mmCIF file of the N, C-alpha and C atoms, coordinates in Angstrom:
data_MODEL
# 
_entry.id   MODEL 
# 
loop_
_atom_site.group_PDB 
_atom_site.id 
_atom_site.type_symbol 
_atom_site.label_atom_id 
_atom_site.label_alt_id 
_atom_site.label_comp_id 
_atom_site.label_asym_id 
_atom_site.label_entity_id 
_atom_site.label_seq_id 
_atom_site.pdbx_PDB_ins_code 
_atom_site.Cartn_x 
_atom_site.Cartn_y 
_atom_site.Cartn_z 
_atom_site.occupancy 
_atom_site.B_iso_or_equiv 
_atom_site.pdbx_formal_charge 
_atom_site.auth_seq_id 
_atom_site.auth_comp_id 
_atom_site.auth_asym_id 
_atom_site.auth_atom_id 
_atom_site.pdbx_PDB_model_num 
ATOM 1   N N  . CYS A 1 1  ? 0.747   -1.086  -0.070  1.00 0.00 ? 1  CYS A N  1 
ATOM 2   C CA . CYS A 1 1  ? -0.116  -0.212  -0.090  1.00 0.00 ? 1  CYS A CA 1 
ATOM 3   C C  . CYS A 1 1  ? 0.913   1.313   0.237   1.00 0.00 ? 1  CYS A C  1 
ATOM 4   N N  . TYR A 1 2  ? 1.829   1.110   0.965   1.00 0.00 ? 2  TYR A N  1 
ATOM 5   C CA . TYR A 1 2  ? 2.687   2.764   0.997   1.00 0.00 ? 2  TYR A CA 1 
ATOM 6   C C  . TYR A 1 2  ? 3.351   2.956   -0.651  1.00 0.00 ? 2  TYR A C  1 
ATOM 7   N N  . GLN A 1 3  ? 3.925   2.044   -1.214  1.00 0.00 ? 3  GLN A N  1 
ATOM 8   C CA . GLN A 1 3  ? 4.458   1.847   -2.631  1.00 0.00 ? 3  GLN A CA 1 
ATOM 9   C C  . GLN A 1 3  ? 3.838   2.388   -3.310  1.00 0.00 ? 3  GLN A C  1 
ATOM 10  N N  . THR A 1 4  ? 2.343   1.816   -3.292  1.00 0.00 ? 4  THR A N  1 
ATOM 11  C CA . THR A 1 4  ? 1.180   2.645   -4.327  1.00 0.00 ? 4  THR A CA 1 
ATOM 12  C C  . THR A 1 4  ? 0.761   4.171   -3.483  1.00 0.00 ? 4  THR A C  1 
ATOM 13  N N  . LEU A 1 5  ? 0.643   4.364   -2.387  1.00 0.00 ? 5  LEU A N  1 
ATOM 14  C CA . LEU A 1 5  ? 0.692   5.947   -1.973  1.00 0.00 ? 5  LEU A CA 1 
ATOM 15  C C  . LEU A 1 5  ? 1.922   6.509   -2.400  1.00 0.00 ? 5  LEU A C  1 
ATOM 16  N N  . GLU A 1 6  ? 3.382   6.105   -2.568  1.00 0.00 ? 6  GLU A N  1 
ATOM 17  C CA . GLU A 1 6  ? 4.105   6.927   -2.615  1.00 0.00 ? 6  GLU A CA 1 
ATOM 18  C C  . GLU A 1 6  ? 4.231   7.313   -4.598  1.00 0.00 ? 6  GLU A C  1 
ATOM 19  N N  . LYS A 1 7  ? 4.153   5.917   -5.599  1.00 0.00 ? 7  LYS A N  1 
ATOM 20  C CA . LYS A 1 7  ? 3.789   6.189   -6.600  1.00 0.00 ? 7  LYS A CA 1 
ATOM 21  C C  . LYS A 1 7  ? 2.880   7.474   -6.987  1.00 0.00 ? 7  LYS A C  1 
ATOM 22  N N  . LEU A 1 8  ? 1.581   7.335   -6.280  1.00 0.00 ? 8  LEU A N  1 
ATOM 23  C CA . LEU A 1 8  ? 0.562   8.160   -6.871  1.00 0.00 ? 8  LEU A CA 1 
ATOM 24  C C  . LEU A 1 8  ? 1.360   9.757   -6.448  1.00 0.00 ? 8  LEU A C  1 
ATOM 25  N N  . GLN A 1 9  ? 1.943   9.651   -5.346  1.00 0.00 ? 9  GLN A N  1 
ATOM 26  C CA . GLN A 1 9  ? 2.544   11.319  -5.026  1.00 0.00 ? 9  GLN A CA 1 
ATOM 27  C C  . GLN A 1 9  ? 3.756   11.388  -6.240  1.00 0.00 ? 9  GLN A C  1 
ATOM 28  N N  . SER A 1 10 ? 4.240   10.538  -6.196  1.00 0.00 ? 10 SER A N  1 
ATOM 29  C CA . SER A 1 10 ? 5.365   10.999  -7.452  1.00 0.00 ? 10 SER A CA 1 
ATOM 30  C C  . SER A 1 10 ? 4.658   11.515  -9.009  1.00 0.00 ? 10 SER A C  1 
ATOM 31  N N  . GLU A 1 11 ? 3.372   11.066  -8.937  1.00 0.00 ? 11 GLU A N  1 
ATOM 32  C CA . GLU A 1 11 ? 2.661   11.773  -10.140 1.00 0.00 ? 11 GLU A CA 1 
ATOM 33  C C  . GLU A 1 11 ? 1.976   12.628  -10.140 1.00 0.00 ? 11 GLU A C  1 
ATOM 34  N N  . GLY A 1 12 ? 1.758   13.247  -8.776  1.00 0.00 ? 12 GLY A N  1 
ATOM 35  C CA . GLY A 1 12 ? 1.246   14.469  -8.976  1.00 0.00 ? 12 GLY A CA 1 
ATOM 36  C C  . GLY A 1 12 ? -0.437  14.305  -8.322  1.00 0.00 ? 12 GLY A C  1 
ATOM 37  N N  . ILE A 1 13 ? -0.229  13.022  -8.152  1.00 0.00 ? 13 ILE A N  1 
ATOM 38  C CA . ILE A 1 13 ? -1.956  12.886  -7.531  1.00 0.00 ? 13 ILE A CA 1 
ATOM 39  C C  . ILE A 1 13 ? -1.831  12.926  -6.190  1.00 0.00 ? 13 ILE A C  1 
ATOM 40  N N  . PRO A 1 14 ? -2.851  14.107  -5.944  1.00 0.00 ? 14 PRO A N  1 
ATOM 41  C CA . PRO A 1 14 ? -2.560  14.171  -4.079  1.00 0.00 ? 14 PRO A CA 1 
ATOM 42  C C  . PRO A 1 14 ? -3.242  13.048  -3.580  1.00 0.00 ? 14 PRO A C  1 
ATOM 43  N N  . THR A 1 15 ? -2.455  12.445  -2.066  1.00 0.00 ? 15 THR A N  1 
ATOM 44  C CA . THR A 1 15 ? -2.977  11.359  -1.730  1.00 0.00 ? 15 THR A CA 1 
ATOM 45  C C  . THR A 1 15 ? -2.827  11.557  0.041   1.00 0.00 ? 15 THR A C  1 
ATOM 46  N N  . GLN A 1 16 ? -3.853  10.761  0.787   1.00 0.00 ? 16 GLN A N  1 
ATOM 47  C CA . GLN A 1 16 ? -3.393  10.949  2.175   1.00 0.00 ? 16 GLN A CA 1 
ATOM 48  C C  . GLN A 1 16 ? -3.922  9.444   2.646   1.00 0.00 ? 16 GLN A C  1 
ATOM 49  N N  . ALA A 1 17 ? -3.344  8.564   3.342   1.00 0.00 ? 17 ALA A N  1 
ATOM 50  C CA . ALA A 1 17 ? -3.770  7.738   3.909   1.00 0.00 ? 17 ALA A CA 1 
ATOM 51  C C  . ALA A 1 17 ? -4.280  7.585   5.295   1.00 0.00 ? 17 ALA A C  1 
ATOM 52  N N  . THR A 1 18 ? -5.117  7.153   5.600   1.00 0.00 ? 18 THR A N  1 
ATOM 53  C CA . THR A 1 18 ? -5.985  7.094   7.177   1.00 0.00 ? 18 THR A CA 1 
ATOM 54  C C  . THR A 1 18 ? -5.512  5.582   7.936   1.00 0.00 ? 18 THR A C  1 
ATOM 55  N N  . PRO A 1 19 ? -5.589  5.399   9.101   1.00 0.00 ? 19 PRO A N  1 
ATOM 56  C CA . PRO A 1 19 ? -4.637  4.668   9.563   1.00 0.00 ? 19 PRO A CA 1 
ATOM 57  C C  . PRO A 1 19 ? -5.825  3.320   9.594   1.00 0.00 ? 19 PRO A C  1 
ATOM 58  N N  . PHE A 1 20 ? -4.974  2.513   9.609   1.00 0.00 ? 20 PHE A N  1 
ATOM 59  C CA . PHE A 1 20 ? -5.255  0.907   9.251   1.00 0.00 ? 20 PHE A CA 1 
ATOM 60  C C  . PHE A 1 20 ? -6.054  0.399   10.211  1.00 0.00 ? 20 PHE A C  1 
ATOM 61  N N  . LYS A 1 21 ? -5.803  0.792   11.093  1.00 0.00 ? 21 LYS A N  1 
ATOM 62  C CA . LYS A 1 21 ? -6.352  0.141   12.392  1.00 0.00 ? 21 LYS A CA 1 
ATOM 63  C C  . LYS A 1 21 ? -7.879  0.534   12.721  1.00 0.00 ? 21 LYS A C  1 
ATOM 64  N N  . ASP A 1 22 ? -8.520  1.595   11.730  1.00 0.00 ? 22 ASP A N  1 
ATOM 65  C CA . ASP A 1 22 ? -9.610  1.929   11.725  1.00 0.00 ? 22 ASP A CA 1 
ATOM 66  C C  . ASP A 1 22 ? -10.322 0.942   10.706  1.00 0.00 ? 22 ASP A C  1 
ATOM 67  N N  . SER A 1 23 ? -11.945 1.008   11.064  1.00 0.00 ? 23 SER A N  1 
ATOM 68  C CA . SER A 1 23 ? -12.817 0.154   10.096  1.00 0.00 ? 23 SER A CA 1 
ATOM 69  C C  . SER A 1 23 ? -12.778 0.447   8.703   1.00 0.00 ? 23 SER A C  1 
ATOM 70  N N  . LEU A 1 24 ? -12.995 0.042   7.764   1.00 0.00 ? 24 LEU A N  1 
ATOM 71  C CA . LEU A 1 24 ? -12.979 0.555   6.388   1.00 0.00 ? 24 LEU A CA 1 
ATOM 72  C C  . LEU A 1 24 ? -14.303 1.730   6.423   1.00 0.00 ? 24 LEU A C  1 
ATOM 73  N N  . LYS A 1 25 ? -15.576 1.495   7.010   1.00 0.00 ? 25 LYS A N  1 
ATOM 74  C CA . LYS A 1 25 ? -16.739 2.370   7.134   1.00 0.00 ? 25 LYS A CA 1 
ATOM 75  C C  . LYS A 1 25 ? -16.087 3.873   7.811   1.00 0.00 ? 25 LYS A C  1 
ATOM 76  N N  . ALA A 1 26 ? -14.971 3.729   9.026   1.00 0.00 ? 26 ALA A N  1 
ATOM 77  C CA . ALA A 1 26 ? -14.449 4.852   9.708   1.00 0.00 ? 26 ALA A CA 1 
ATOM 78  C C  . ALA A 1 26 ? -13.729 5.437   8.361   1.00 0.00 ? 26 ALA A C  1 
ATOM 79  N N  . GLN A 1 27 ? -12.825 4.331   7.712   1.00 0.00 ? 27 GLN A N  1 
ATOM 80  C CA . GLN A 1 27 ? -11.993 5.021   6.718   1.00 0.00 ? 27 GLN A CA 1 
ATOM 81  C C  . GLN A 1 27 ? -12.647 6.225   5.751   1.00 0.00 ? 27 GLN A C  1 
ATOM 82  N N  . LEU A 1 28 ? -13.650 5.223   5.128   1.00 0.00 ? 28 LEU A N  1 
ATOM 83  C CA . LEU A 1 28 ? -14.524 6.386   4.060   1.00 0.00 ? 28 LEU A CA 1 
ATOM 84  C C  . LEU A 1 28 ? -15.137 7.326   4.759   1.00 0.00 ? 28 LEU A C  1 
ATOM 85  N N  . ARG A 1 29 ? -15.878 7.626   6.049   1.00 0.00 ? 29 ARG A N  1 
ATOM 86  C CA . ARG A 1 29 ? -16.486 8.342   6.534   1.00 0.00 ? 29 ARG A CA 1 
ATOM 87  C C  . ARG A 1 29 ? -15.141 9.838   6.742   1.00 0.00 ? 29 ARG A C  1 
ATOM 88  N N  . THR A 1 30 ? -13.655 9.283   6.886   1.00 0.00 ? 30 THR A N  1 
ATOM 89  C CA . THR A 1 30 ? -12.682 10.153  7.072   1.00 0.00 ? 30 THR A CA 1 
ATOM 90  C C  . THR A 1 30 ? -12.417 10.822  5.859   1.00 0.00 ? 30 THR A C  1 
ATOM 91  N N  . ALA A 1 31 ? -12.699 9.993   4.418   1.00 0.00 ? 31 ALA A N  1 
ATOM 92  C CA . ALA A 1 31 ? -12.477 10.818  3.592   1.00 0.00 ? 31 ALA A CA 1 
ATOM 93  C C  . ALA A 1 31 ? -13.750 11.432  2.829   1.00 0.00 ? 31 ALA A C  1 
ATOM 94  N N  . ASN A 1 32 ? -14.776 11.289  3.228   1.00 0.00 ? 32 ASN A N  1 
ATOM 95  C CA . ASN A 1 32 ? -15.958 12.003  3.277   1.00 0.00 ? 32 ASN A CA 1 
ATOM 96  C C  . ASN A 1 32 ? -15.708 13.069  3.886   1.00 0.00 ? 32 ASN A C  1 
ATOM 97  N N  . ARG A 1 33 ? -15.426 13.698  5.177   1.00 0.00 ? 33 ARG A N  1 
ATOM 98  C CA . ARG A 1 33 ? -15.142 14.762  5.920   1.00 0.00 ? 33 ARG A CA 1 
ATOM 99  C C  . ARG A 1 33 ? -14.175 15.610  5.449   1.00 0.00 ? 33 ARG A C  1 
ATOM 100 N N  . LEU A 1 34 ? -12.909 14.486  4.493   1.00 0.00 ? 34 LEU A N  1 
ATOM 101 C CA . LEU A 1 34 ? -12.004 15.701  4.146   1.00 0.00 ? 34 LEU A CA 1 
ATOM 102 C C  . LEU A 1 34 ? -12.224 16.144  2.382   1.00 0.00 ? 34 LEU A C  1 
ATOM 103 N N  . HIS A 1 35 ? -13.568 15.511  1.922   1.00 0.00 ? 35 HIS A N  1 
ATOM 104 C CA . HIS A 1 35 ? -14.380 15.996  0.867   1.00 0.00 ? 35 HIS A CA 1 
ATOM 105 C C  . HIS A 1 35 ? -13.070 15.128  -0.110  1.00 0.00 ? 35 HIS A C  1 
ATOM 106 N N  . VAL A 1 36 ? -12.579 14.039  0.188   1.00 0.00 ? 36 VAL A N  1 
ATOM 107 C CA . VAL A 1 36 ? -11.818 13.594  -1.093  1.00 0.00 ? 36 VAL A CA 1 
ATOM 108 C C  . VAL A 1 36 ? -12.966 12.907  -1.779  1.00 0.00 ? 36 VAL A C  1 
ATOM 109 N N  . ARG A 1 37 ? -12.224 12.683  -3.230  1.00 0.00 ? 37 ARG A N  1 
ATOM 110 C CA . ARG A 1 37 ? -13.435 12.735  -4.196  1.00 0.00 ? 37 ARG A CA 1 
ATOM 111 C C  . ARG A 1 37 ? -12.861 11.138  -4.907  1.00 0.00 ? 37 ARG A C  1 
ATOM 112 N N  . PHE A 1 38 ? -11.961 10.674  -4.671  1.00 0.00 ? 38 PHE A N  1 
ATOM 113 C CA . PHE A 1 38 ? -11.919 9.105   -5.150  1.00 0.00 ? 38 PHE A CA 1 
ATOM 114 C C  . PHE A 1 38 ? -10.853 8.351   -3.480  1.00 0.00 ? 38 PHE A C  1 
ATOM 115 N N  . ALA A 1 39 ? -11.779 7.444   -3.327  1.00 0.00 ? 39 ALA A N  1 
ATOM 116 C CA . ALA A 1 39 ? -10.777 6.487   -2.209  1.00 0.00 ? 39 ALA A CA 1 
ATOM 117 C C  . ALA A 1 39 ? -9.824  5.241   -2.894  1.00 0.00 ? 39 ALA A C  1 
ATOM 118 N N  . VAL A 1 40 ? -8.905  4.651   -2.692  1.00 0.00 ? 40 VAL A N  1 
ATOM 119 C CA . VAL A 1 40 ? -8.706  3.494   -3.574  1.00 0.00 ? 40 VAL A CA 1 
ATOM 120 C C  . VAL A 1 40 ? -8.567  2.617   -2.162  1.00 0.00 ? 40 VAL A C  1 
ATOM 121 N N  . ILE A 1 41 ? -9.226  1.644   -2.508  1.00 0.00 ? 41 ILE A N  1 
ATOM 122 C CA . ILE A 1 41 ? -9.385  0.627   -1.409  1.00 0.00 ? 41 ILE A CA 1 
ATOM 123 C C  . ILE A 1 41 ? -8.595  -0.762  -1.756  1.00 0.00 ? 41 ILE A C  1 
ATOM 124 N N  . VAL A 1 42 ? -7.476  -1.125  -0.825  1.00 0.00 ? 42 VAL A N  1 
ATOM 125 C CA . VAL A 1 42 ? -6.508  -2.147  -1.307  1.00 0.00 ? 42 VAL A CA 1 
ATOM 126 C C  . VAL A 1 42 ? -6.799  -3.141  0.095   1.00 0.00 ? 42 VAL A C  1 
ATOM 127 N N  . GLY A 1 43 ? -7.865  -4.280  0.044   1.00 0.00 ? 43 GLY A N  1 
ATOM 128 C CA . GLY A 1 43 ? -7.277  -5.168  1.009   1.00 0.00 ? 43 GLY A CA 1 
ATOM 129 C C  . GLY A 1 43 ? -7.114  -6.711  0.693   1.00 0.00 ? 43 GLY A C  1 
ATOM 130 N N  . GLN A 1 44 ? -7.012  -7.538  1.519   1.00 0.00 ? 44 GLN A N  1 
ATOM 131 C CA . GLN A 1 44 ? -6.182  -9.057  0.875   1.00 0.00 ? 44 GLN A CA 1 
ATOM 132 C C  . GLN A 1 44 ? -6.570  -9.678  -0.229  1.00 0.00 ? 44 GLN A C  1 
ATOM 133 N N  . LYS A 1 45 ? -7.764  -9.207  -0.431  1.00 0.00 ? 45 LYS A N  1 
ATOM 134 C CA . LYS A 1 45 ? -8.358  -9.963  -2.053  1.00 0.00 ? 45 LYS A CA 1 
ATOM 135 C C  . LYS A 1 45 ? -7.552  -9.266  -2.958  1.00 0.00 ? 45 LYS A C  1 
ATOM 136 N N  . GLU A 1 46 ? -7.868  -7.741  -3.039  1.00 0.00 ? 46 GLU A N  1 
ATOM 137 C CA . GLU A 1 46 ? -7.182  -7.313  -4.168  1.00 0.00 ? 46 GLU A CA 1 
ATOM 138 C C  . GLU A 1 46 ? -5.688  -7.325  -4.017  1.00 0.00 ? 46 GLU A C  1 
ATOM 139 N N  . MET A 1 47 ? -4.855  -7.432  -2.931  1.00 0.00 ? 47 MET A N  1 
ATOM 140 C CA . MET A 1 47 ? -3.622  -7.832  -3.123  1.00 0.00 ? 47 MET A CA 1 
ATOM 141 C C  . MET A 1 47 ? -3.253  -8.891  -4.099  1.00 0.00 ? 47 MET A C  1 
ATOM 142 N N  . ASN A 1 48 ? -4.078  -10.263 -3.618  1.00 0.00 ? 48 ASN A N  1 
ATOM 143 C CA . ASN A 1 48 ? -3.879  -11.233 -4.105  1.00 0.00 ? 48 ASN A CA 1 
ATOM 144 C C  . ASN A 1 48 ? -4.294  -11.264 -6.090  1.00 0.00 ? 48 ASN A C  1 
ATOM 145 N N  . ASP A 1 49 ? -5.129  -10.560 -6.028  1.00 0.00 ? 49 ASP A N  1 
ATOM 146 C CA . ASP A 1 49 ? -5.729  -10.210 -7.460  1.00 0.00 ? 49 ASP A CA 1 
ATOM 147 C C  . ASP A 1 49 ? -5.235  -9.265  -8.046  1.00 0.00 ? 49 ASP A C  1 
ATOM 148 N N  . LYS A 1 50 ? -4.256  -8.625  -7.347  1.00 0.00 ? 50 LYS A N  1 
ATOM 149 C CA . LYS A 1 50 ? -3.331  -7.862  -7.955  1.00 0.00 ? 50 LYS A CA 1 
ATOM 150 C C  . LYS A 1 50 ? -4.459  -6.377  -8.651  1.00 0.00 ? 50 LYS A C  1 
ATOM 151 N N  . THR A 1 51 ? -5.734  -5.701  -7.958  1.00 0.00 ? 51 THR A N  1 
ATOM 152 C CA . THR A 1 51 ? -6.381  -4.872  -8.132  1.00 0.00 ? 51 THR A CA 1 
ATOM 153 C C  . THR A 1 51 ? -6.499  -3.746  -7.066  1.00 0.00 ? 51 THR A C  1 
ATOM 154 N N  . VAL A 1 52 ? -7.221  -2.835  -7.602  1.00 0.00 ? 52 VAL A N  1 
ATOM 155 C CA . VAL A 1 52 ? -7.648  -2.085  -6.104  1.00 0.00 ? 52 VAL A CA 1 
ATOM 156 C C  . VAL A 1 52 ? -9.091  -1.703  -6.675  1.00 0.00 ? 52 VAL A C  1 
ATOM 157 N N  . ILE A 1 53 ? -9.693  -1.154  -5.574  1.00 0.00 ? 53 ILE A N  1 
ATOM 158 C CA . ILE A 1 53 ? -11.119 -0.596  -5.748  1.00 0.00 ? 53 ILE A CA 1 
ATOM 159 C C  . ILE A 1 53 ? -11.080 0.855   -5.231  1.00 0.00 ? 53 ILE A C  1 
ATOM 160 N N  . VAL A 1 54 ? -11.704 1.574   -6.727  1.00 0.00 ? 54 VAL A N  1 
ATOM 161 C CA . VAL A 1 54 ? -11.761 3.167   -6.636  1.00 0.00 ? 54 VAL A CA 1 
ATOM 162 C C  . VAL A 1 54 ? -13.118 3.698   -6.033  1.00 0.00 ? 54 VAL A C  1 
ATOM 163 N N  . ARG A 1 55 ? -13.341 3.754   -5.317  1.00 0.00 ? 55 ARG A N  1 
ATOM 164 C CA . ARG A 1 55 ? -14.422 4.479   -4.894  1.00 0.00 ? 55 ARG A CA 1 
ATOM 165 C C  . ARG A 1 55 ? -14.579 6.138   -5.141  1.00 0.00 ? 55 ARG A C  1 
ATOM 166 N N  . ASP A 1 56 ? -15.532 6.189   -5.808  1.00 0.00 ? 56 ASP A N  1 
ATOM 167 C CA . ASP A 1 56 ? -15.985 7.962   -6.095  1.00 0.00 ? 56 ASP A CA 1 
ATOM 168 C C  . ASP A 1 56 ? -16.790 8.536   -5.446  1.00 0.00 ? 56 ASP A C  1 
ATOM 169 N N  . MET A 1 57 ? -16.276 8.910   -4.348  1.00 0.00 ? 57 MET A N  1 
ATOM 170 C CA . MET A 1 57 ? -17.063 9.173   -3.011  1.00 0.00 ? 57 MET A CA 1 
ATOM 171 C C  . MET A 1 57 ? -18.293 10.463  -3.508  1.00 0.00 ? 57 MET A C  1 
ATOM 172 N N  . LYS A 1 58 ? -18.243 11.296  -4.772  1.00 0.00 ? 58 LYS A N  1 
ATOM 173 C CA . LYS A 1 58 ? -19.253 12.014  -4.772  1.00 0.00 ? 58 LYS A CA 1 
ATOM 174 C C  . LYS A 1 58 ? -20.416 11.210  -5.458  1.00 0.00 ? 58 LYS A C  1 
ATOM 175 N N  . GLU A 1 59 ? -20.262 10.135  -6.247  1.00 0.00 ? 59 GLU A N  1 
ATOM 176 C CA . GLU A 1 59 ? -21.270 9.487   -6.729  1.00 0.00 ? 59 GLU A CA 1 
ATOM 177 C C  . GLU A 1 59 ? -21.381 8.111   -6.286  1.00 0.00 ? 59 GLU A C  1 
ATOM 178 N N  . SER A 1 60 ? -20.721 7.713   -5.014  1.00 0.00 ? 60 SER A N  1 
ATOM 179 C CA . SER A 1 60 ? -21.488 6.733   -4.553  1.00 0.00 ? 60 SER A CA 1 
ATOM 180 C C  . SER A 1 60 ? -21.136 5.436   -5.295  1.00 0.00 ? 60 SER A C  1 
ATOM 181 N N  . VAL A 1 61 ? -20.029 5.287   -6.227  1.00 0.00 ? 61 VAL A N  1 
ATOM 182 C CA . VAL A 1 61 ? -19.961 4.144   -6.616  1.00 0.00 ? 61 VAL A CA 1 
ATOM 183 C C  . VAL A 1 61 ? -18.699 3.773   -6.804  1.00 0.00 ? 61 VAL A C  1 
ATOM 184 N N  . GLN A 1 62 ? -18.142 2.319   -7.032  1.00 0.00 ? 62 GLN A N  1 
ATOM 185 C CA . GLN A 1 62 ? -16.813 2.011   -7.139  1.00 0.00 ? 62 GLN A CA 1 
ATOM 186 C C  . GLN A 1 62 ? -16.434 1.197   -8.299  1.00 0.00 ? 62 GLN A C  1 
ATOM 187 N N  . GLU A 1 63 ? -15.534 0.722   -8.603  1.00 0.00 ? 63 GLU A N  1 
ATOM 188 C CA . GLU A 1 63 ? -14.928 0.161   -9.681  1.00 0.00 ? 63 GLU A CA 1 
ATOM 189 C C  . GLU A 1 63 ? -13.943 -0.569  -9.344  1.00 0.00 ? 63 GLU A C  1 
ATOM 190 N N  . ILE A 1 64 ? -13.606 -1.465  -9.782  1.00 0.00 ? 64 ILE A N  1 
ATOM 191 C CA . ILE A 1 64 ? -12.702 -2.709  -9.542  1.00 0.00 ? 64 ILE A CA 1 
ATOM 192 C C  . ILE A 1 64 ? -11.428 -2.310  -10.716 1.00 0.00 ? 64 ILE A C  1 
ATOM 193 N N  . VAL A 1 65 ? -10.220 -1.884  -10.139 1.00 0.00 ? 65 VAL A N  1 
ATOM 194 C CA . VAL A 1 65 ? -9.204  -1.438  -11.643 1.00 0.00 ? 65 VAL A CA 1 
ATOM 195 C C  . VAL A 1 65 ? -7.891  -2.277  -11.447 1.00 0.00 ? 65 VAL A C  1 
ATOM 196 N N  . PRO A 1 66 ? -7.476  -2.697  -12.176 1.00 0.00 ? 66 PRO A N  1 
ATOM 197 C CA . PRO A 1 66 ? -6.044  -3.273  -12.145 1.00 0.00 ? 66 PRO A CA 1 
ATOM 198 C C  . PRO A 1 66 ? -4.953  -2.433  -11.772 1.00 0.00 ? 66 PRO A C  1 
ATOM 199 N N  . HIS A 1 67 ? -4.324  -2.867  -10.573 1.00 0.00 ? 67 HIS A N  1 
ATOM 200 C CA . HIS A 1 67 ? -3.198  -2.365  -10.011 1.00 0.00 ? 67 HIS A CA 1 
ATOM 201 C C  . HIS A 1 67 ? -2.274  -1.353  -10.893 1.00 0.00 ? 67 HIS A C  1 
ATOM 202 N N  . ALA A 1 68 ? -2.006  -2.117  -12.314 1.00 0.00 ? 68 ALA A N  1 
ATOM 203 C CA . ALA A 1 68 ? -1.002  -1.082  -13.029 1.00 0.00 ? 68 ALA A CA 1 
ATOM 204 C C  . ALA A 1 68 ? -1.816  -0.443  -13.834 1.00 0.00 ? 68 ALA A C  1 
ATOM 205 N N  . GLU A 1 69 ? -2.898  -0.399  -13.885 1.00 0.00 ? 69 GLU A N  1 
ATOM 206 C CA . GLU A 1 69 ? -3.778  0.927   -14.301 1.00 0.00 ? 69 GLU A CA 1 
ATOM 207 C C  . GLU A 1 69 ? -4.263  1.672   -13.379 1.00 0.00 ? 69 GLU A C  1 
ATOM 208 N N  . LEU A 1 70 ? -4.056  1.897   -12.297 1.00 0.00 ? 70 LEU A N  1 
ATOM 209 C CA . LEU A 1 70 ? -4.087  2.444   -11.254 1.00 0.00 ? 70 LEU A CA 1 
ATOM 210 C C  . LEU A 1 70 ? -4.210  4.548   -11.548 1.00 0.00 ? 70 LEU A C  1 
ATOM 211 N N  . ILE A 1 71 ? -3.012  4.621   -11.861 1.00 0.00 ? 71 ILE A N  1 
ATOM 212 C CA . ILE A 1 71 ? -2.743  5.851   -12.258 1.00 0.00 ? 71 ILE A CA 1 
ATOM 213 C C  . ILE A 1 71 ? -3.262  6.357   -13.162 1.00 0.00 ? 71 ILE A C  1 
ATOM 214 N N  . ASN A 1 72 ? -3.468  5.886   -14.153 1.00 0.00 ? 72 ASN A N  1 
ATOM 215 C CA . ASN A 1 72 ? -3.827  6.070   -15.849 1.00 0.00 ? 72 ASN A CA 1 
ATOM 216 C C  . ASN A 1 72 ? -4.975  6.753   -15.245 1.00 0.00 ? 72 ASN A C  1 
ATOM 217 N N  . TYR A 1 73 ? -6.142  5.946   -14.618 1.00 0.00 ? 73 TYR A N  1 
ATOM 218 C CA . TYR A 1 73 ? -7.410  5.755   -14.212 1.00 0.00 ? 73 TYR A CA 1 
ATOM 219 C C  . TYR A 1 73 ? -7.387  7.067   -13.426 1.00 0.00 ? 73 TYR A C  1 
ATOM 220 N N  . LEU A 1 74 ? -6.935  7.156   -12.459 1.00 0.00 ? 74 LEU A N  1 
ATOM 221 C CA . LEU A 1 74 ? -7.306  8.305   -11.642 1.00 0.00 ? 74 LEU A CA 1 
ATOM 222 C C  . LEU A 1 74 ? -6.697  9.530   -12.402 1.00 0.00 ? 74 LEU A C  1 
ATOM 223 N N  . LYS A 1 75 ? -5.645  9.651   -12.780 1.00 0.00 ? 75 LYS A N  1 
ATOM 224 C CA . LYS A 1 75 ? -5.508  10.755  -14.088 1.00 0.00 ? 75 LYS A CA 1 
ATOM 225 C C  . LYS A 1 75 ? -6.501  11.145  -15.172 1.00 0.00 ? 75 LYS A C  1 
ATOM 226 N N  . ASN A 1 76 ? -7.354  10.319  -15.536 1.00 0.00 ? 76 ASN A N  1 
ATOM 227 C CA . ASN A 1 76 ? -8.053  10.365  -16.466 1.00 0.00 ? 76 ASN A CA 1 
ATOM 228 C C  . ASN A 1 76 ? -9.238  11.162  -15.749 1.00 0.00 ? 76 ASN A C  1 
ATOM 229 N N  . LYS A 1 77 ? -9.797  10.238  -14.299 1.00 0.00 ? 77 LYS A N  1 
ATOM 230 C CA . LYS A 1 77 ? -11.042 10.624  -13.504 1.00 0.00 ? 77 LYS A CA 1 
ATOM 231 C C  . LYS A 1 77 ? -10.679 11.969  -13.642 1.00 0.00 ? 77 LYS A C  1 
ATOM 232 N N  . LEU A 1 78 ? -9.612  12.207  -12.853 1.00 0.00 ? 78 LEU A N  1 
ATOM 233 C CA . LEU A 1 78 ? -9.503  13.890  -12.252 1.00 0.00 ? 78 LEU A CA 1 
ATOM 234 C C  . LEU A 1 78 ? -9.551  14.959  -13.280 1.00 0.00 ? 78 LEU A C  1 
ATOM 235 N N  . LYS A 1 79 ? -9.079  14.589  -14.414 1.00 0.00 ? 79 LYS A N  1 
ATOM 236 C CA . LYS A 1 79 ? -9.108  15.473  -15.511 1.00 0.00 ? 79 LYS A CA 1 
ATOM 237 C C  . LYS A 1 79 ? -10.894 15.282  -16.322 1.00 0.00 ? 79 LYS A C  1 
ATOM 238 N N  . LYS A 1 80 ? -11.517 14.885  -15.888 1.00 0.00 ? 80 LYS A N  1 
ATOM 239 C CA . LYS A 1 80 ? -12.868 15.198  -16.177 1.00 0.00 ? 80 LYS A CA 1 
ATOM 240 C C  . LYS A 1 80 ? -13.766 16.343  -15.099 1.00 0.00 ? 80 LYS A C  1 
ATOM 241 N N  . ASP A 1 81 ? -13.137 16.066  -13.799 1.00 0.00 ? 81 ASP A N  1 
ATOM 242 C CA . ASP A 1 81 ? -13.494 17.172  -12.744 1.00 0.00 ? 81 ASP A CA 1 
ATOM 243 C C  . ASP A 1 81 ? -13.260 18.395  -13.262 1.00 0.00 ? 81 ASP A C  1 
# 
């Protein structure tokens, strides 16, 4: 997860991590309070599948995205805003 965070930051995509000890629900509430547009969710299943879940906080929808495509996916989504 930290490598993904660093890679997103190096590509100029603003990022912030929430404490991993919090539940997913609590982490998403924090993201909502911070007015985060997209939350990237990585659990054990996603690690095994080499995917991430990208949740659009504004639209309340989420997509499964291959890890290798995450940066381009987010850049394209952010351009549309």
